N, C-alpha and C positions, 0 to 999 in steps of 0.2 A: 372406462377408467377404474384403476384398482385403487385401493385406500381403505382406510378405516374412518368410522365417524367419530369425531370429537367434539364434545359439548355442541352438536349440532353443526359443526363444520367439517369440511373434509380434512382428514389427517393423513399425511403421506408417510410412507416408509422411504427414507431417503439414505443413500450411502454416499459418503464423501471420501474421496480417494486421494491421499497425498502421502507419499512415502518419507516421513519424517517422524520423529519422536516427540511425543506430547507428554505432559504440557511443554510449553517453550520456556528454555532457561535462558537464553540470551536473546539477541535480536529476532531473527526469523521472521521477517515480514509476511511471507506468504502462510507460514505455520499460524501466525497470530490470526489472519483473516480466516483460514479454516476453522480455528477455535471458535472466533466470535460468531462465526455463521452456524456453527453446530449448536452453540448456545441460543442464538436466537430461534432457531427452529425449534429447539427442545421447549423454549418458553412458550411458543405458540402451539404445542401439544403434538408435534410432529415426533414420530420415531426415526433416531438418527443412529446410523453405523458408521464408524470411522475405521476405514482400511489404511493403516498406518504402521510405523516401524514397531517391532515386538519390544515389550516393555512399557509401552505407552498407557497411560491412564486418563480418563476424560470424566468429569462427574455428570455430563449431559450427552453422552454418547456411548455406544457400546464400542469398545475399543477392539479391533480385529487385527492382529499382526500376521497377515497371511496374504495370499493372493487374491485377486478381485474374483477369480473364477470359482472360488471355495466358499464365498460369503452366502449367507442366507438371502433369498430373494428379496428384493425392494422395488418400490415403484419406479424410482428413476436414481440412476447413478451419476454423481456429480464428480468430474475429474478434475484435477488442477494441474495436469500435464495431458498432452494429447496421447491417447491410448494407441497401441500398435495398429489397431484397425477400428472401423467404425463398429461400434457395438450393434447387436440386433435386438436390444431392448432399449427403452427410452433412457436418453443420457444428455448431459450438458457438460461443456469443457469451459473451464476458466483459464485465460492465458494471462500470467501475470508480466511476462516479458516482452521484449521484441523479437519477432521471428527472424530466421535466417533468410538470405536472400531468395525470393522465389518460393518461399515455404508456404504450402498448400495446408490449410486447416479444415477440421470436419465442420459441416453446416450448422450444428448446433454449438459453435463456439462463441464465447461471450468475452470481450475484453474489457479494460477496467477504466477508461475514460473514452469520451467521444472521439478525440484526438487518435488515441491508440487504435480505436476500432476504424476509423476513416483510413488511417495509414495502411491498414492491412485489407481494405476493399470490404468492410463490414459495417453494419448497422448496430448491432446488439452490444450494449455495454453496461456495467454495473460499476459504480465507485466502490472501491474498498471501504468498508465500515469498520469502526473501532469501538470499544467499549469505554466510554469516560471515566468509568470507576476504576480503570486499571491506571488512571493518571491523575497528577495532581494538577490544581489551578493555583496559581499565584499571581496576585495583583502586583506585588513588590518584585522587580527584576533587578537583582544586585549581584548575578553571577554574569562571567564574560559572555561574549558571543558563541554561538554554538555550530560545530559542523558535526552531522549526524548521517553516516554513510560509510561503505567501504573505502576506506582511504586508499588502499592499493589498486582501486579501480581507476584509471585515469580519467574516464568520462566524468567521475564525481567531482573531479577537480578540487581535490585538497589544496593543491598549490595556489589555485586561484582564492580559495578561502583564506590562506595564509597571508597572501598578498593583499587582500582587503583589510584584514586585521592590522597588518604592518602600517599600511598607507593611512589608516584612521587612527593609528595609536591606540589600537584596542587590543584586550587580551582574547584568546580563543581557546574554548574548550574542544577537542576533538574526540568525539565517541564513534568507534568503528575502526580504529587505526590498531596497529599491532606492533607499536614503537615502544615496547615496555624497556628497552634499553636507554630511552631518551625520554623520562617522564615529563620534562618541561624543557622549553627551548625559548629564553627570550620573551616570555609571554605566551607562548603556545605550549599548552598542556595536551599531552597525548593520554587519553583517560582508558583506552582499551576498549575490548567488546564488552560493554555493559549491558544488564537487561533488568526487567522487573523495577522494584521501587527506586533502586539506585540510579538508573536510566532517567526514571520519571522525574527525579528531584533535579536533575541537571536541565531537562527540558523546561520544566516550569518556572525555574529562577532564571533563565538565559535572557540577556537582552534582546536576542533575536537570532533566528536561525539563518546561517548562510547556506545556500542552495544552488551553487553557480554551476550547474550540470552542463556538460559539453555533449549532450546527446539528448535525442527526443526520449524523455522520461515517460515511461508508460503510466505511471500514477504518481507515486512519491508519498509513501505512508509516513515517512519522517515529516513532511510538511502537515499533514492531518494531525499528527501526534503534537507537533509544537503548536499548531492553532487550537487544539481542544484545550491545551495547558495555558492559553491565554499569551502565547509567545508569538510575536510578528515573524513573518519570513520575507527575506529577500532572495530573488531567484532569477534565472535567466528565463527567456520566454519559449523555450524549447519542450515539445510534447504537451503534456498535460497541464503545464504550470499556470496558464491563463484561465484554466477551468478551476483549478484549486484556490487561486490566490486572488481574492476580491480587492479593489483598492483600498478598502477601510481595514484590512488584515494585514497588508505587506506591500511590496512593490516588484514588479517586472522590471529587471534591469538589462539593457542591451550593450552595456559597456562598463569597464571597471569604475569610470568616473561616476557612472549611475549608482553602482555599488557603494562607492564612497560617501556619495550624498544619501543614500539611503541609511547607512549606519548613522550619519548624524541626525536622521529624521526618526529614528526608532521609537523615541520616547513620545511621538506623536499618536502612536496607535494605542487604542485602548484594549487592554486585555480581554475585557468582558465581551467586546464586539468580535474579537477572534475566536473566542469560545463559543458564542452564539452562532456565528457562521459556520464553524465545525459541527456543531450539534444538529444544525438544519440540514447540512448535506452530506455527512460522512459518519452518522451514527450507525452502529450495527443492525438496528432493528429496521433502518431504511433499505440497507443492503439486503436483509433478510427478506423484506416485503417484495422487493424487485426480483429476487430470485425466485420466490414463490410464483410471481406472476408469468415468469419465463418456464417453471415447471409445468404450469397449468396450460400454457401454450403447447408445450411439446407433447404432454399426455393427451391433447386434443389433436395430435397428428400433425401440428405445426412445425417448419423448420423455422429458426431463429433468423438465419441469414437466406436471403433468396438465391445466393450462389455461394459455393466454397470460398472463404476469406484467403487472400494471399498476400504473402509480403511483397513490398515493392523490389524492384531490381538493386536498388541503391537504399540499404537500411537507414543510414542517417546522413543527411544533407544538413549539416550544421557545421558551423567553423569549429576548428580545433583550438581556438582561442578567444577571448574576448577583446575587443579594441580599446584603445584609450583615446577617448575625444569627448 
């Protein structure tokens, strides 16, 4: 096993590969995960290289805006998309999305929730972590309900979120939409693609996050962002949601009626419990430690999955609508 000795511990030279520009300006879910992982590795004394888009900067990694075959050697290469062919050097791949029908993945592929891994015939997964210092925690919730996702993507179900807000006579902030020509509509406020502190304020002050997705959500960074800010979550049961949402921090809803009831019950959730749950499960340092365990297994010659993961024939077997009952 290669590596440098740091403070009596093994220190790895790690290359993270994700073709995006850093630091993140707007939402950028995967980009933020890569950033926080680089930070966690650096804090533990590892040497980090970040292969990314030209013009990027990172205080805890050497930014390299070039091709992977041109970077200096490292002990392990960590891809955030499947490379064209399996590398002949130690590697790991993190998949953040759902694969295409019958898509085959490399054996050292990691998914982002247990449900995500199981649906692709795999066992290796790591929850996405976040840095709580990048968010605000508020005990007082005096902003409207929140929808945080790409509003143009039908499976995120912004129409369902609007329906829930209307039926419960609640106002709703939508972050992630591009309806700048319609900034407000009868209590529905389209805030656009926000990032940084501006987004963090909306999350921390929201009465609750509506997450009525109509597909098998691989992870749901918006959910953990809300919880670490002390904001409870109402979500459908698809994909990873049951793993992310404990009964004391939100509610899994299988119908619109359950969402309506959930909105009326939001005041019963304690913001401090929401935050504690997120810190205990989705902190970026926990993510970093888990990836380090996988790095060590790979460098010892082990494959993370006993066989190549593969997407199912049918990607999403979830309803296209929520029932009323």
